[in-house]
MDTraj code that builds the backbone (N, CA, C; nanometers):
import mdtraj as md
import numpy as np

residues = "MET ALA ARG GLY PHE ASP SER LYS SER VAL GLU GLU GLN GLN SER MET ALA LEU ALA GLU LYS ALA LYS LYS PRO LYS GLU THR LEU SER PRO GLU GLN GLN ALA ALA LYS ARG GLU ARG ALA ASN LEU GLU LEU GLN LYS LYS LYS LEU GLN GLY ASP LEU ALA SER ALA THR ASN GLU ARG HIS LYS ALA MET ILE GLU ALA ALA LEU LYS ASP VAL GLU GLY LYS LEU ALA SER SER SER".split()
xyz = np.array([
    [-2.3247, -0.4134, -1.4994],
    [-2.2912, -0.5321, -1.4267],
    [-2.3636, -0.5311, -1.2928],
    [-2.4111, -0.6419, -1.2522],
    [-2.4830, -0.6516, -1.1258],
    [-2.3842, -0.6605, -1.0103],
    [-2.4234, -0.6008, -0.9018],
    [-2.3382, -0.6063, -0.7826],
    [-2.3621, -0.7385, -0.7108],
    [-2.2546, -0.7984, -0.6682],
    [-2.2663, -0.9270, -0.6016],
    [-2.2913, -0.9116, -0.4530],
    [-2.3192, -1.0236, -0.3918],
    [-2.3462, -1.0283, -0.2482],
    [-2.2258, -0.9796, -0.1680],
    [-2.1053, -1.0192, -0.2131],
    [-1.9835, -0.9818, -0.1410],
    [-1.9645, -0.8308, -0.1369],
    [-1.9877, -0.7632, -0.2476],
    [-1.9657, -0.6187, -0.2495],
    [-2.0658, -0.5470, -0.1602],
    [-2.1867, -0.5996, -0.1499],
    [-2.2860, -0.5396, -0.0609],
    [-2.2424, -0.5568, 0.0843],
    [-2.1879, -0.6717, 0.1156],
    [-2.1426, -0.6981, 0.2512],
    [-2.0280, -0.6039, 0.2882],
    [-1.9360, -0.5838, 0.1980],
    [-1.8232, -0.4943, 0.2217],
    [-1.8735, -0.3523, 0.2412],
    [-1.9644, -0.3104, 0.1566],
    [-2.0202, -0.1758, 0.1679],
    [-2.0906, -0.1575, 0.3024],
    [-2.1627, -0.2589, 0.3444],
    [-2.2325, -0.2528, 0.4734],
    [-2.1327, -0.2447, 0.5891],
    [-2.0255, -0.3217, 0.5823],
    [-1.9234, -0.3188, 0.6865],
    [-1.8571, -0.1822, 0.6937],
    [-1.8311, -0.1219, 0.5776],
    [-1.7681, 0.0098, 0.5760],
    [-1.8604, 0.1150, 0.6357],
    [-1.9871, 0.1090, 0.6036],
    [-2.0800, 0.2076, 0.6578],
    [-2.0969, 0.1878, 0.8085],
    [-2.0945, 0.0634, 0.8555],
    [-2.1036, 0.0378, 0.9992],
    [-1.9800, 0.0905, 1.0719],
    [-1.8633, 0.0743, 1.0110],
    [-1.7392, 0.1230, 1.0717],
    [-1.7411, 0.2753, 1.0820],
    [-1.7900, 0.3409, 0.9788],
    [-1.7998, 0.4869, 0.9826],
    [-1.8977, 0.5325, 1.0893],
    [-2.0063, 0.4615, 1.1041],
    [-2.1057, 0.4965, 1.2055],
    [-2.0464, 0.4801, 1.3457],
    [-1.9666, 0.3768, 1.3670],
    [-1.9023, 0.3552, 1.4973],
    [-1.8049, 0.4677, 1.5288],
    [-1.7287, 0.5107, 1.4275],
    [-1.6343, 0.6206, 1.4478],
    [-1.7069, 0.7490, 1.4841],
    [-1.8220, 0.7718, 1.4229],
    [-1.8977, 0.8940, 1.4483],
    [-1.9537, 0.8938, 1.5902],
    [-1.9827, 0.7771, 1.6464],
    [-2.0386, 0.7670, 1.7804],
    [-1.9362, 0.8033, 1.8875],
    [-1.8108, 0.7660, 1.8668],
    [-1.7075, 0.7864, 1.9667],
    [-1.6583, 0.9308, 1.9630],
    [-1.6600, 0.9982, 2.0780],
    [-1.6044, 1.1328, 2.0799],
    [-1.4521, 1.1245, 2.0671],
    [-1.3976, 1.2145, 1.9912],
    [-1.2538, 1.2130, 1.9697],
    [-1.1861, 1.2697, 2.0937],
    [-1.0962, 1.1911, 2.1497],
    [-1.0281, 1.2349, 2.2696],
    [-0.9032, 1.3132, 2.2321],
    [-0.8771, 1.4179, 2.3065],
    [-0.7564, 1.4960, 2.2832],
    [-0.6580, 1.4624, 2.3937],
    [-0.5411, 1.4230, 2.3542],
    [-0.4376, 1.3838, 2.4482],
    [-0.3248, 1.4852, 2.4475],
    [-0.2658, 1.5037, 2.5627],
    [-0.1498, 1.5913, 2.5709],
    [-0.0323, 1.5208, 2.5031],
    [0.0717, 1.5950, 2.4694],
    [0.1885, 1.5303, 2.4072],
    [0.2479, 1.4194, 2.4943],
    [0.2440, 1.4380, 2.6268],
    [0.2965, 1.3355, 2.7169],
    [0.2098, 1.2100, 2.7123],
    [0.0779, 1.2291, 2.7068],
    [-0.0130, 1.1146, 2.6989],
    [0.0029, 1.0418, 2.5661],
    [0.0228, 1.1172, 2.4588],
    [0.0433, 1.0554, 2.3274],
    [0.1703, 0.9726, 2.3273],
    [0.2765, 1.0270, 2.3864],
    [0.4038, 0.9546, 2.3918],
    [0.3886, 0.8275, 2.4749],
    [0.3173, 0.8356, 2.5870],
    [0.2967, 0.7183, 2.6717],
    [0.2142, 0.6125, 2.5986],
    [0.1147, 0.6569, 2.5237],
    [0.0305, 0.5638, 2.4476],
    [0.1125, 0.4933, 2.3391],
    [0.1972, 0.5702, 2.2693],
    [0.2841, 0.5109, 2.1667],
    [0.3822, 0.4119, 2.2289],
    [0.4397, 0.4497, 2.3432],
    [0.5346, 0.3625, 2.4109],
    [0.4677, 0.2315, 2.4521],
    [0.3473, 0.2398, 2.5047],
    [0.2738, 0.1192, 2.5462],
    [0.2443, 0.0303, 2.4246],
    [0.2032, 0.0928, 2.3148],
    [0.1754, 0.0150, 2.1932],
    [0.3023, -0.0536, 2.1432],
    [0.4154, 0.0170, 2.1493],
    [0.5426, -0.0423, 2.1071],
    [0.5806, -0.1595, 2.1971],
    [0.5600, -0.1429, 2.3278],
    [0.5916, -0.2517, 2.4203],
    [0.5028, -0.3732, 2.3951],
    [0.3763, -0.3504, 2.3647],
    [0.2857, -0.4621, 2.3361],
    [0.3271, -0.5349, 2.2087],
    [0.3726, -0.4594, 2.1088],
    [0.4210, -0.5223, 1.9852],
    [0.5476, -0.6030, 2.0116],
    [0.6376, -0.5465, 2.0920],
    [0.7593, -0.6195, 2.1272],
    [0.7259, -0.7488, 2.1997],
    [0.6288, -0.7431, 2.2893],
    [0.5892, -0.8612, 2.3645],
    [0.5367, -0.9701, 2.2707],
    [0.4508, -0.9311, 2.1760],
    [0.3961, -1.0295, 2.0799],
    [0.5080, -1.0928, 1.9980],
    [0.6035, -1.0102, 1.9541],
    [0.7138, -1.0612, 1.8744],
    [0.7992, -1.1576, 1.9558],
    [0.8286, -1.1186, 2.0785],
    [0.9092, -1.2057, 2.1635],
    [0.8380, -1.3370, 2.1933],
    [0.7073, -1.3333, 2.2126],
    [0.6317, -1.4561, 2.2355],
    [0.6396, -1.5474, 2.1140],
    [0.6311, -1.4889, 1.9952],
    [0.6441, -1.5682, 1.8728],
    [0.7832, -1.6254, 1.8574],
    [0.8851, -1.5427, 1.8889],
    [1.0234, -1.5902, 1.8824],
    [1.0475, -1.7040, 1.9812],
    [0.9906, -1.6901, 2.0994],
    [1.0075, -1.7931, 2.2021],
    [0.9438, -1.9248, 2.1579],
    [0.8288, -1.9147, 2.0948],
    [0.7601, -2.0359, 2.0489],
    [0.8405, -2.1102, 1.9422],
    [0.9175, -2.0370, 1.8638],
    [0.9913, -2.1020, 1.7558],
    [1.1381, -2.1278, 1.7898],
    [1.1846, -2.0824, 1.9057],
    [1.3247, -2.1017, 1.9438],
    [1.3507, -2.2477, 1.9800],
    [1.4670, -2.2961, 1.9413],
    [1.5033, -2.4342, 1.9711],
    [1.6244, -2.4437, 2.0636],
    [1.7141, -2.3468, 2.0584],
    [1.8334, -2.3466, 2.1409],
    [1.7993, -2.2955, 2.2812],
    [1.8445, -2.3680, 2.3836],
    [1.8115, -2.3322, 2.5219],
    [1.8664, -2.1946, 2.5602],
    [1.9862, -2.1623, 2.5158],
    [2.0437, -2.0308, 2.5468],
    [1.9622, -1.9193, 2.4819],
    [1.9207, -1.9434, 2.3616],
    [1.8397, -1.8445, 2.2897],
    [1.7052, -1.8276, 2.3598],
    [1.6451, -1.9372, 2.4034],
    [1.5185, -1.9309, 2.4766],
    [1.5346, -1.8495, 2.6049],
    [1.6455, -1.8718, 2.6757],
    [1.6699, -1.7999, 2.8009],
    [1.6833, -1.6498, 2.7741],
    [1.7514, -1.6153, 2.6669],
    [1.7684, -1.4748, 2.6310],
    [1.6330, -1.4113, 2.5976],
    [1.5514, -1.4817, 2.5219],
    [1.4191, -1.4308, 2.4841],
    [1.3303, -1.4189, 2.6076],
    [1.3360, -1.5177, 2.6974],
    [1.2556, -1.5129, 2.8195],
    [1.2940, -1.3937, 2.9060],
    [1.4246, -1.3628, 2.9130],
    [1.4698, -1.2467, 2.9904],
    [1.4182, -1.1171, 2.9281],
    [1.4249, -1.1092, 2.7962],
    [1.3754, -0.9898, 2.7268],
    [1.2246, -0.9770, 2.7449],
    [1.1539, -1.0880, 2.7390],
    [1.0089, -1.0878, 2.7578],
    [0.9726, -1.0436, 2.8992],
    [1.0468, -1.0912, 2.9972],
    [1.0229, -1.0508, 3.1355],
    [1.0444, -0.9008, 3.1525],
    [1.1471, -0.8481, 3.0878],
    [1.1763, -0.7047, 3.0941],
    [1.0617, -0.6225, 3.0331],
    [1.0151, -0.6653, 2.9180],
    [0.9061, -0.5942, 2.8502],
    [0.7790, -0.6010, 2.9341],
    [0.7513, -0.7172, 2.9912],
    [0.6315, -0.7302, 3.0759],
    [0.6420, -0.6413, 3.1989],
    [0.7622, -0.6269, 3.2546],
    [0.7836, -0.5388, 3.3678],
    [0.7598, -0.3930, 3.3307],
    [0.8063, -0.3541, 3.2136],
    [0.7829, -0.2171, 3.1663],
    [0.6344, -0.1916, 3.1427],
    [0.5659, -0.2918, 3.0882],
    [0.4213, -0.2767, 3.0666],
    [0.3473, -0.2622, 3.1994],
    [0.3877, -0.3401, 3.2974],
    [0.3220, -0.3344, 3.4279],
    [0.3453, -0.1990, 3.4953],
    [0.4663, -0.1459, 3.4792],
    [0.4957, -0.0164, 3.5430],
    [0.4324, 0.1004, 3.4694],
    [0.3992, 0.0827, 3.3433],
    [0.3399, 0.1929, 3.2662],
    [0.1892, 0.2024, 3.2867],
    [0.1292, 0.1010, 3.3483],
    [-0.0158, 0.1002, 3.3686],
    [-0.0594, 0.2021, 3.4708],
])
top = md.Topology()
chain = top.add_chain()
for i, resn in enumerate(residues, 1):
    res = top.add_residue(resn, chain, resSeq=i)
    for name in ("N", "CA", "C"):
        top.add_atom(name, md.element.get_by_symbol(name[0]), res)
traj = md.Trajectory(xyz[None], top)
């Protein structure tokens, strides 16, 4: 069976991704740095979720609650920088 254009493109993308990984030196983080990085990633995910919830909220009380939670998460993100 002949290989199609799509499979060649996928193969090329995979080889480019591997080449990019090989270029970047692997950084070693202390356990404290790893924990801080995980915490920051979790806060960023919470922020995205809250933004989505806020966009779809219809009740004013619910919006206020989400806005307060979003403000708290943004404050934690700012202090972790």
